[in-house]
C-alpha positions as a printed NumPy array, in Angstrom:
array([[-16.95 ,   1.287,  26.605],
       [-20.471,  -1.078,  25.803],
       [-21.461,   0.963,  22.852],
       [-18.326,   1.154,  21.347],
       [-18.974,  -2.739,  20.804],
       [-21.669,  -1.544,  18.391],
       [-19.446,  -0.638,  15.482],
       [-17.652,  -3.914,  15.247],
       [-20.898,  -5.937,  16.072],
       [-22.436,  -3.986,  13.051],
       [-19.709,  -5.158,  11.105],
       [-19.462,  -8.676,  11.783],
       [-23.221,  -8.575,  10.978],
       [-22.078,  -7.223,   7.178],
       [-19.276,  -9.807,   7.197],
       [-21.956, -12.591,   7.79 ],
       [-24.18 , -11.464,   5.364],
       [-21.252, -11.575,   2.777],
       [-19.931, -15.024,   3.825],
       [-23.274, -16.727,   3.798],
       [-23.329, -14.734,   0.078],
       [-20.22 , -16.71 ,  -0.664],
       [-21.961, -20.185,   0.63 ],
       [-25.06 , -19.848,  -1.05 ],
       [-23.144, -19.046,  -4.608],
       [-21.015, -22.209,  -4.026],
       [-24.11 , -24.292,  -3.096],
       [-26.968, -23.284,  -4.925],
       [-27.505, -23.357,  -8.219],
       [-30.578, -20.91 ,  -8.787],
       [-28.963, -17.399,  -6.709],
       [-25.502, -18.177,  -8.554],
       [-24.677, -14.174,  -8.514],
       [-25.87 , -13.277,  -5.231],
       [-22.496, -12.339,  -4.08 ],
       [-21.076, -10.859,  -7.144],
       [-23.816,  -8.433,  -7.073],
       [-24.127,  -7.824,  -3.459],
       [-19.882,  -6.353,  -4.307],
       [-21.115,  -5.077,  -7.436],
       [-23.854,  -2.687,  -5.907],
       [-21.041,  -2.234,  -2.814],
       [-18.487,  -0.734,  -5.501],
       [-20.763,   1.563,  -7.358],
       [-22.082,   2.962,  -4.021],
       [-18.751,   3.52 ,  -3.151],
       [-17.445,   4.876,  -6.715],
       [-20.341,   7.566,  -6.705],
       [-18.907,   8.911,  -3.618],
       [-15.681,  11.657,  -4.909],
       [-13.493,  10.578,  -1.667],
       [-14.86 ,   6.625,  -2.177],
       [-14.127,   6.656,  -5.814],
       [-10.6  ,   7.943,  -4.701],
       [ -9.98 ,   5.52 ,  -2.045],
       [-10.683,   2.584,  -4.479],
       [ -8.446,   3.877,  -7.139],
       [ -5.39 ,   4.268,  -4.586],
       [ -6.627,   0.494,  -3.221],
       [ -6.824,  -0.476,  -7.318],
       [ -2.99 ,   0.833,  -8.073],
       [ -1.536,  -0.376,  -4.966],
       [ -2.839,  -4.063,  -5.77 ],
       [ -1.669,  -3.54 ,  -9.358],
       [  2.071,  -1.863,  -8.615],
       [  2.562,  -5.155,  -6.214],
       [  1.066,  -7.663,  -8.522],
       [ -1.422,  -8.459,  -5.72 ],
       [ -3.731, -11.649,  -6.551],
       [ -6.576,  -9.934,  -4.621],
       [ -8.675,  -7.131,  -5.345],
       [ -9.353,  -3.943,  -3.515],
       [-12.647,  -5.889,  -2.706],
       [-10.721,  -9.043,  -1.476],
       [ -8.569,  -6.9  ,   0.661],
       [-12.111,  -5.113,   2.5  ],
       [-13.332,  -8.725,   3.016],
       [-10.197,  -9.595,   4.311],
       [ -9.947,  -6.642,   7.016],
       [-13.586,  -7.057,   7.891],
       [-12.988, -10.933,   8.553],
       [ -9.665, -10.855,  10.399],
       [-11.61 ,  -8.121,  12.661],
       [-14.152, -10.288,  13.207],
       [-12.036, -13.03 ,  14.241],
       [ -9.918, -10.774,  16.342],
       [-13.47 ,  -9.32 ,  18.34 ],
       [-14.759, -12.679,  18.947],
       [-11.309, -14.06 ,  20.253],
       [-11.422, -11.399,  22.567],
       [-15.008, -12.054,  23.542],
       [-14.364, -15.685,  23.857],
       [-11.65 , -14.632,  26.47 ],
       [-14.469, -12.48 ,  28.409],
       [-12.493,  -8.798,  27.829],
       [-13.734,  -5.619,  25.841],
       [-10.597,  -4.014,  25.439],
       [ -9.243,  -7.048,  24.259],
       [-11.94 ,  -7.283,  21.485],
       [-11.505,  -3.693,  20.62 ],
       [ -7.728,  -3.768,  20.611],
       [ -7.952,  -6.992,  18.21 ],
       [-10.507,  -5.703,  15.909],
       [ -8.793,  -2.487,  15.319],
       [ -5.268,  -4.1  ,  15.027],
       [ -6.56 ,  -6.849,  12.602],
       [ -8.554,  -4.361,  10.455],
       [ -5.898,  -1.467,   9.477],
       [ -3.408,  -4.397,   9.317],
       [ -3.827,  -5.869,   5.846],
       [ -4.358,  -2.334,   4.48 ],
       [ -0.684,  -0.896,   6.101],
       [  1.065,  -4.392,   5.069],
       [ -0.187,  -3.717,   0.959],
       [  0.768,   0.277,   1.491],
       [  4.166,  -1.29 ,   2.874],
       [  4.506,  -3.419,  -0.047],
       [  3.435,  -0.642,  -2.247],
       [  5.84 ,   1.498,  -0.769],
       [  9.007,  -1.108,  -1.058],
       [  7.933,  -1.285,  -4.93 ],
       [  8.031,   2.433,  -5.632],
       [ 11.278,   2.933,  -3.559],
       [ 12.763,   0.775,  -5.954],
       [ 11.646,   2.742,  -8.9  ],
       [ 12.587,   5.742,  -7.814],
       [ 16.375,   4.579,  -7.562],
       [ 16.158,   3.958, -10.986],
       [ 14.402,   7.164, -11.936],
       [ 16.933,   9.329, -13.033],
       [ 18.426,   6.615, -15.464],
       [ 14.927,   5.958, -16.854],
       [ 14.525,   9.75 , -17.753],
       [ 17.892,   9.912, -18.949],
       [ 17.603,   6.594, -21.334],
       [ 14.41 ,   8.514, -22.729],
       [ 15.816,  11.509, -23.354],
       [ 18.656,   9.987, -25.408],
       [ 16.225,   8.074, -27.502],
       [ 14.105,  10.614, -27.89 ],
       [ 16.561,  13.126, -28.901],
       [ 17.366,  10.758, -31.719],
       [ 13.465,  10.326, -32.435],
       [ 12.079,  13.642, -31.419],
       [  8.87 ,  11.06 , -30.985],
       [  7.551,  10.61 , -27.305],
       [  5.558,   7.684, -28.164],
       [  8.695,   5.876, -30.117],
       [ 11.154,   6.746, -27.848],
       [  8.97 ,   4.75 , -25.052],
       [  8.949,   2.153, -27.614],
       [ 12.405,   2.217, -28.722],
       [ 13.501,   2.128, -25.154],
       [ 12.284,  -1.082, -23.479],
       [ 14.872,  -2.982, -24.015],
       [ 17.475,  -1.281, -22.475],
       [ 15.056,   0.297, -19.696],
       [ 15.69 ,  -0.298, -15.827],
       [ 14.425,  -3.37 , -14.552],
       [ 12.424,  -1.886, -11.933],
       [ 10.747,   0.04 , -14.187],
       [ 10.092,  -2.527, -17.07 ],
       [  6.766,  -3.473, -16.254],
       [  4.959,   0.152, -15.838],
       [  7.043,   1.193, -19.155],
       [  5.207,  -2.015, -20.818],
       [  2.436,  -0.923, -19.283],
       [  2.05 ,   2.339, -20.531],
       [  2.931,   1.425, -23.756],
       [  0.397,  -0.784, -23.867],
       [ -2.09 ,   1.806, -22.266],
       [ -0.895,   3.911, -25.278],
       [ -1.733,   1.616, -27.725],
       [ -5.253,   0.255, -26.873],
       [ -7.019,   3.85 , -27.58 ],
       [ -6.84 ,   4.892, -23.944],
       [ -4.434,   7.957, -25.662],
       [ -0.709,   8.808, -24.446],
       [ -2.031,  11.932, -22.147],
       [ -4.299,   9.376, -20.139],
       [ -1.466,   6.426, -20.297],
       [  1.113,   9.131, -19.264],
       [ -1.026,  10.718, -16.391],
       [ -2.112,   7.046, -14.829],
       [  1.941,   5.94 , -14.907],
       [  2.357,   9.121, -12.68 ],
       [ -0.08 ,   8.116, -10.563],
       [  1.117,   4.967, -10.221],
       [  4.302,   5.57 ,  -9.116],
       [  3.005,   8.659,  -7.055],
       [  6.509,  10.854,  -6.64 ],
       [  7.434,  14.093,  -7.431],
       [  9.864,  13.099, -10.221],
       [  7.212,  11.093, -11.847],
       [  4.771,  13.736, -11.698],
       [  7.475,  16.587, -13.099],
       [  8.352,  13.84 , -15.664],
       [  5.009,  13.306, -16.699],
       [  4.256,  16.783, -16.854],
       [  7.373,  17.916, -19.522],
       [  5.904,  14.483, -21.792],
       [  2.39 ,  15.865, -20.983],
       [  3.805,  19.527, -22.321],
       [  5.121,  17.936, -25.54 ],
       [  2.238,  15.939, -26.45 ],
       [ -0.327,  18.988, -25.898],
       [  2.287,  21.13 , -28.394],
       [  2.886,  23.325, -25.642],
       [  6.753,  22.986, -25.765],
       [  7.943,  22.262, -29.48 ],
       [ 11.075,  20.521, -27.671],
       [ 11.366,  19.056, -24.348],
       [ 14.609,  17.719, -24.628],
       [ 16.307,  20.844, -22.167],
       [ 13.68 ,  20.513, -19.538],
       [ 14.052,  16.606, -19.606],
       [ 18.177,  17.383, -19.409],
       [ 17.789,  19.807, -16.398],
       [ 15.131,  17.046, -14.511],
       [ 18.082,  14.391, -14.968],
       [ 20.782,  16.736, -13.772],
       [ 18.163,  17.598, -10.875],
       [ 17.288,  14.091,  -9.976],
       [ 20.929,  12.765,  -9.934],
       [ 21.761,  15.706,  -7.766],
       [ 18.778,  15.339,  -5.166],
       [ 19.766,  10.945,  -5.678],
       [ 23.301,  11.764,  -3.918],
       [ 21.037,  13.544,  -0.879],
       [ 18.775,  10.429,  -0.865],
       [ 21.926,   8.271,  -0.289],
       [ 22.849,  10.067,   2.73 ],
       [ 19.674,  10.63 ,   3.797],
       [ 19.333,   6.348,   3.806],
       [ 22.218,   5.531,   5.249],
       [ 21.102,   7.708,   7.955],
       [ 18.005,   6.063,   8.447],
       [ 19.16 ,   2.534,   7.896],
       [ 21.289,   3.317,  10.764],
       [ 18.149,   4.063,  13.238],
       [ 16.428,   1.144,  11.854],
       [ 19.278,  -1.123,  13.233],
       [ 18.881,   0.684,  16.461],
       [ 15.437,  -0.201,  16.727],
       [ 15.658,  -3.584,  15.821],
       [ 18.211,  -4.183,  18.628],
       [ 16.029,  -2.728,  20.68 ],
       [ 12.975,  -4.682,  20.156],
       [ 15.106,  -7.923,  20.044],
       [ 16.555,  -6.841,  23.687],
       [ 12.883,  -5.835,  24.762],
       [ 11.788,  -9.505,  23.112],
       [ 14.8  , -11.225,  25.437],
       [ 13.817,  -9.191,  28.724],
       [ 10.18 , -10.75 ,  28.666],
       [ 11.195, -14.123,  29.599],
       [ 13.994, -12.784,  31.946],
       [ 11.514, -10.524,  33.573],
       [  9.137, -13.859,  33.899],
       [ 12.11 , -15.551,  35.89 ],
       [ 12.464, -12.874,  38.485],
       [  8.816, -12.12 ,  39.032],
       [  7.092, -15.51 ,  38.908],
       [  3.601, -13.618,  39.537],
       [  3.949, -11.465,  36.286],
       [  2.728, -14.28 ,  33.816],
       [ -0.761, -14.623,  36.169],
       [ -0.783, -10.808,  36.085],
       [ -0.463, -10.446,  32.3  ],
       [ -2.468, -13.34 ,  30.955],
       [ -4.437, -14.383,  33.488],
       [ -6.34 , -11.085,  34.723],
       [ -8.188,  -8.436,  32.974],
       [ -6.523,  -5.641,  33.388],
       [ -3.451,  -7.268,  32.281],
       [ -4.814,  -8.662,  29.184],
       [ -6.287,  -5.025,  28.428],
       [ -3.02 ,  -3.906,  28.784],
       [ -1.093,  -6.234,  27.217],
       [ -3.612,  -6.262,  24.16 ],
       [ -3.343,  -2.66 ,  23.947],
       [  0.408,  -2.593,  24.399],
       [  0.426,  -5.348,  21.32 ],
       [ -1.857,  -3.053,  18.978],
       [  0.32 ,   0.259,  19.613],
       [  3.324,  -1.723,  18.747],
       [  2.166,  -3.508,  15.79 ],
       [  1.148,  -0.572,  14.13 ],
       [  3.764,   1.444,  15.23 ],
       [  6.708,  -0.518,  13.312],
       [  4.252,  -0.408,  10.437],
       [  3.941,   2.771,  10.222],
       [  7.634,   3.618,  10.962],
       [  8.462,   1.254,   8.019],
       [  6.663,   2.732,   5.699],
       [  7.696,   6.869,   6.626],
       [ 11.502,   5.075,   6.754],
       [ 10.84 ,   3.743,   3.234],
       [  8.849,   6.846,   1.86 ],
       [ 11.555,   9.249,   3.138],
       [ 14.72 ,   7.277,   2.739]])
């Protein structure tokens, strides 16, 4: 158990150096780019690795889609700081299990909360995606030009997808290229419908298919059929969520009731090392389970 403390201790030292960089940047005029250079160096090292580059890009997409004010670096620093605070709080109590439990919980929670916000935003987009494709198909049938069809449909676009459509049009216009713009559009939504739509649009842009009208009509019909099935599945998941919320409320109400029946439970759970360890593990597992269940329900509902 003692050796496990080396991991959070090392992270604490990293956070300490980063915090020192922030302090030096704000208070000293000579080395005023220390923190920026440190972050840039860490980012470049991360982007050199294939897995690190993919992870950073996914973080960047989550931040962008959710309109977060924080960058991936900001979330990384927030996670580190929170985990260090939790780890230090456990050390003040004098319980290693509490330190490690709070360290893990506070290290992972910011990422899970960001991803949950992203899933909620994407889920709203997917509900309107069939109408989005149907609208594009109608504009394309009159224009027979993919880029102009995207531009013409902005005013009538579903609200949940209007921001992504505007970004798509701006990306096409800034010289990035229509192919990269539509690929980025699909990656941001990261759903099978978006990837299918991107595949058909790419086929039309590259000239592999002279007229993608029939393919888009078929995709629209399939999406409307599948959307009805998703609504049925969503109603079942809502029923499960209501049951789960009732169980959570009953469990929370039973805690003080249990204390009234067993007067010694407060001392056992809050004042003894074993009780504190069990309580911290329970809170960690309970919190992570709720977040993961929410993400799964939104992702598949």
